[in-house]
Structures are given as structure tokens and as C-alpha cells.
C-alpha positions in Angstrom: 117.2 -55.0 84.5 114.1 -53.2 83.2 114.0 -49.6 84.5 111.2 -48.6 86.8 108.9 -45.8 85.5 105.9 -43.9 86.7 102.5 -43.3 85.2 102.1 -39.6 85.5 99.4 -38.6 83.0 95.7 -39.4 82.7 94.8 -41.9 79.9 94.4 -40.5 76.4 90.7 -40.2 75.6 89.4 -42.8 73.2 88.1 -40.3 70.7 91.5 -38.6 70.2 92.9 -41.8 68.6 93.1 -42.0 64.8 90.3 -43.7 63.1 91.2 -46.9 61.2 92.5 -46.2 57.7 90.9 -49.5 56.4 87.7 -51.3 56.9 88.2 -53.3 60.1 86.7 -56.7 59.4 84.0 -58.1 61.7 85.3 -60.3 64.4 88.6 -58.4 64.7 90.6 -59.0 67.9 93.1 -57.0 69.9 95.3 -59.8 71.1 97.2 -57.9 73.8 95.8 -55.4 76.3 96.1 -54.7 80.0 93.8 -53.1 82.5 94.2 -51.8 86.1 91.5 -51.4 88.7 91.6 -50.2 92.3 91.2 -52.9 95.0 93.5 -55.6 93.6 96.9 -56.5 95.1 100.0 -55.7 93.1 103.5 -57.2 93.5 105.9 -55.7 95.9 108.0 -52.9 94.3 106.3 -52.9 90.9 108.1 -51.5 87.9 105.5 -48.7 87.6 103.0 -46.9 89.6 99.2 -47.6 89.4 98.2 -46.7 85.9 95.0 -44.8 84.9 93.8 -47.6 82.6 90.4 -49.1 83.5 88.3 -51.6 81.6 85.7 -48.9 81.0 88.3 -46.8 79.3 89.6 -49.7 77.2 86.1 -50.6 76.0 85.8 -47.0 74.7 88.9 -47.6 72.6 87.6 -50.8 71.2 84.3 -49.1 70.3 86.1 -46.2 68.7 88.3 -48.5 66.5 85.5 -51.0 65.7 87.2 -54.0 67.3 84.9 -56.8 68.5 87.1 -59.1 70.6 90.1 -58.7 72.9 92.6 -60.7 74.9 93.6 -59.5 78.4 97.2 -60.3 79.2 98.2 -60.5 82.8 100.7 -57.6 83.5 103.8 -57.8 85.7 102.1 -55.3 88.0 99.8 -58.1 89.4 102.3 -60.9 89.1 100.6 -64.3 89.4 97.5 -62.9 91.2 95.0 -63.3 88.3 91.9 -62.2 90.2 91.4 -59.0 88.2 91.8 -60.8 84.9 89.2 -63.4 85.9 86.8 -60.6 86.9 87.3 -58.9 83.6 86.7 -62.1 81.6 83.5 -62.7 83.6 82.2 -59.3 82.5 82.1 -60.3 78.9 82.8 -64.0 78.4 81.8 -64.0 74.7 84.2 -61.3 73.6 87.1 -61.6 76.0 89.9 -64.2 76.5 92.9 -64.1 78.8 96.5 -65.0 79.3 97.6 -65.7 82.8 100.9 -65.8 84.7 101.1 -68.7 87.2 103.4 -70.1 89.9 105.3 -73.3 89.0 103.2 -75.3 91.5 99.8 -74.1 90.2 97.3 -77.0 90.5 95.4 -78.6 87.7 92.2 -77.6 89.4 93.1 -74.0 89.2 94.2 -74.3 85.6 90.9 -76.0 84.7 89.0 -73.2 86.4 91.0 -70.7 84.3 90.1 -72.5 81.1 86.4 -72.4 82.0 86.8 -68.6 82.6 88.3 -68.1 79.1 92.1 -68.4 79.7 93.9 -69.8 76.7 97.6 -69.3 77.4 100.3 -68.9 80.1 102.6 -65.9 79.8 106.3 -66.6 80.5 108.1 -63.6 81.8 111.6 -64.3 80.3 112.8 -60.9 81.2 112.9 -62.2 84.8 115.0 -65.2 83.6 117.2 -63.4 81.2 120.4 -64.0 83.3 119.8 -67.7 83.6 121.6 -70.3 81.5 119.8 -71.0 78.3 119.3 -74.7 79.2 117.5 -73.6 82.4 115.2 -71.3 80.4 114.4 -74.2 77.9 113.8 -76.6 80.8 111.3 -74.0 82.2 109.5 -73.7 78.9 109.2 -77.5 78.6 107.8 -77.7 82.1 105.1 -75.1 81.5 104.3 -76.7 78.1 103.3 -79.9 80.0 100.6 -77.8 81.7 99.3 -76.0 78.6 99.3 -78.9 76.2 96.4 -80.9 77.6 94.2 -77.8 77.6 94.9 -76.8 74.0 96.6 -73.6 75.3 99.7 -72.0 74.0 102.8 -70.4 75.6 103.2 -66.6 75.3 106.8 -65.3 75.6 107.4 -61.9 77.1 111.1 -61.9 76.3 114.0 -59.6 75.6 115.3 -59.8 72.1 118.6 -61.5 72.9 116.8 -64.3 74.7 114.5 -64.7 71.7 117.5 -64.9 69.5 119.1 -67.5 71.7 115.9 -69.6 71.8 115.4 -69.7 68.0 117.3 -73.0 67.4 115.2 -74.6 70.1 111.9 -73.1 68.8 112.7 -74.3 65.3 112.0 -77.9 66.5 109.6 -77.2 69.4 106.2 -78.6 68.6 104.0 -76.7 71.1 102.5 -73.5 69.9 104.4 -70.4 71.1 103.4 -66.7 70.6 106.2 -64.2 70.9 105.2 -60.8 72.1 106.2 -57.4 70.7 107.7 -58.5 67.3 110.4 -60.5 69.1 111.6 -57.4 70.9 114.3 -57.2 68.1 115.8 -53.9 69.3 118.8 -52.6 67.5 120.1 -51.1 70.8 120.2 -54.6 72.2 122.5 -55.7 69.4 119.8 -57.4 67.3 120.3 -57.2 63.5 118.6 -57.9 60.2 120.2 -61.4 60.4 118.3 -62.1 63.6 115.1 -61.0 62.0 115.8 -63.4 59.2 116.3 -66.2 61.7 113.0 -65.4 63.4 111.2 -65.4 60.0 112.7 -68.8 59.3 111.4 -70.2 62.6 108.0 -68.7 62.1 107.9 -70.1 58.6 108.8 -73.7 59.6 108.0 -74.2 63.3 105.0 -73.8 65.6 105.7 -70.2 66.4 103.4 -67.1 66.1 104.6 -63.5 66.4 102.5 -60.7 67.9 102.5 -57.5 66.0 102.4 -55.4 69.2 104.6 -52.8 70.8 106.3 -51.6 67.7 107.5 -48.5 69.7 109.3 -50.9 72.0 111.3 -52.2 69.0 111.8 -48.8 67.5 113.6 -47.7 70.7 113.0 -44.0 70.1 113.1 -44.0 66.4 110.0 -43.3 64.3 107.5 -46.2 64.0 108.3 -46.3 60.3 111.7 -47.8 61.3 109.8 -51.0 62.2 108.1 -51.2 58.8 110.7 -53.5 57.2 110.3 -56.1 59.9 106.5 -55.8 59.9 106.2 -56.2 56.2 108.7 -59.1 56.1 106.7 -61.0 58.8 103.4 -60.4 56.9 105.0 -61.5 53.6 106.4 -64.6 55.2 103.5 -66.1 57.1 100.4 -63.9 57.7 98.7 -67.0 59.1 101.2 -66.9 62.0 100.6 -63.3 63.1 98.2 -61.6 65.5 97.9 -57.9 66.2 97.9 -56.4 69.7 97.5 -52.8 70.8 99.6 -53.2 74.0 97.1 -50.7 75.5 97.5 -48.7 77.8 101.0 -48.0 76.3 102.9 -47.5 79.5 104.6 -45.5 80.8 102.3 -42.5 80.1 99.2 -43.8 78.2 99.4 -41.1 75.5 100.2 -43.2 72.4 97.6 -43.2 69.6 96.2 -46.8 69.4 94.6 -46.0 66.1 98.0 -45.1 64.6 99.3 -48.5 65.8 96.4 -50.3 64.2 96.9 -48.3 61.0 100.4 -49.8 60.6 98.6 -52.8 59.2 97.4 -50.6 56.3 101.0 -50.3 55.2 102.2 -53.8 56.2 99.3 -56.0 54.9 96.6 -56.2 52.3 92.9 -56.9 53.0 93.4 -60.7 53.0 96.4 -60.7 55.3 94.7 -58.2 57.7 91.7 -60.6 57.9 94.1 -63.4 58.9 95.9 -61.2 61.4 92.9 -59.6 63.0 90.2 -62.3 62.7 91.3 -65.8 61.7 94.5 -66.3 63.7 93.3 -65.0 67.0 90.1 -67.0 66.6 92.2 -70.1 66.2 94.5 -69.3 69.2 91.9 -67.9 71.6 88.3 -68.7 70.7 88.3 -72.2 69.1 88.1 -74.3 72.3 
């Protein structure tokens, strides 16, 4: 079970984030952010209290960092009620794209409307299915892929590391595009090892899988961010064309992390050419091509 936590501090002001340590290329994209606005219904018993993290605040962060595009990912706080996401996308349809969560029986009409609004993926919350048999999780993935495939969408996995590890043999042969959040959530405290990272690298190298360079603090598990460096550099060395970067803003639970510091990890992990792939080319292909 994921622990509940509370948002207790106001959001960190945009101009207190570190400035980029490299020239951010034109067309760069933050492929993973969330926003929260009053007046939208949340799920019963959410994992956290209403965060101080509005679209206005997020736009200030984008401007501060010089990032042109962004992908709003539906948070667990709103469940499958995607109304806020659609309203945000409508506010800037050129620069923004979205990733929804949906009910199993969502209609084609609704999905088609989502596509017109700028949605390009369905997020699968595999934390909520972590106790299910692996065959049931795979069956669920295949079912959702039947809905994403005709629209040219991809599947986005929000998954604990042990489930990612268990799915790797399946993903090695799965032909639909998958994007795995938060560097695979390969937390040492969950029993994940360097061998598991090597297996993930192998699947990324040979399959249809992308990895999102987001939430490194989730993987670090209380250690310095530098502890995630070997994994980040190995992913970039293996397939920079299969990576995207995401801020994971607003960095729950307290909104105080330095988004610029997270972006600047790419100064260490990647050279200019790889950063262009990660920040511009790959998200353009996944989110803005159709």
C-alpha cells in the first residue's frame, strides 16, 4: 500500500529553482506534470490533501526553465474524472498534451473526444493492481492496448519496481508502445538490484518500451540524487531515442523540490545530442506527431 501524506507547505516559487546548466533546446518538453485546481471532484479518501499546485504556478516554472511544451498526466487524486485535464489542454492546445486514466468500459466516443482534445496515452495505475496475479495484470495491459492502438496512443505505466521487473519478459515481446514512469521505480529498498536495471536496459534496447526520466528522488529513496546517476547514465548510453524527461511537478508531498536541479541531472547524464532527443525529438514523436 502507498502511504497517505499531506500537502502542508505552499508551492516553491518558480524563481527559486535553479536555472538550467545547459542551453535548453527549442521545442523542449516536460513529459510529466500534474496540476490541481479548486472546483473539481477528487476520489474518495485520496492519498494526499489538496495540493497548492495550479496551472498558473506551473506555467511560471516552464517560463523560468525555458521549456516550451508539456504533458499533463492525470493524477490519482482525480481518478478517472479527467475534466480538469481537458480544461487545461483547452487553455493551450498547441503546447499541451495529456495522459488520461479511464474506466474499463470507457466508450470509443469518449476516447475519440479525448484525442481531439490532445490526449495521447492512457495511464495504467499498476500500484493499484500490484497484488494481482501477473497474468491478470498482463491481460489488463492487453485489453487497454486494444483501445490505444487504433488512435496511435501509447500506454503509460505508473508501477512499483517489482511489478516492472515481473513484466519485463512480457514487455520484451510486446509490440505496443509503453512508457514506464519514474525510471522504472527501481528502488533498492524494494529489493531491486543492478541486475534488474540491466534487464530493463535490455528491454528498452530491443522492445517497444520507453522510460521516463522522472521522479529520481522516488528511486533514490532518501539517498542523494547522485545515487540515481548510474541508472540515468546507463539508460542514456543505451537508447537516448527511447527516453523522455519529466519534472513530476509539483513534487508531492510538499512541493519544495528544485525542478531546475532535476532538469540539470541531464547535464551530467547526457550530451547535447542526447538531450535534444530526450527533451525534443522523443516527446514530439510520442505526443505531438498525430
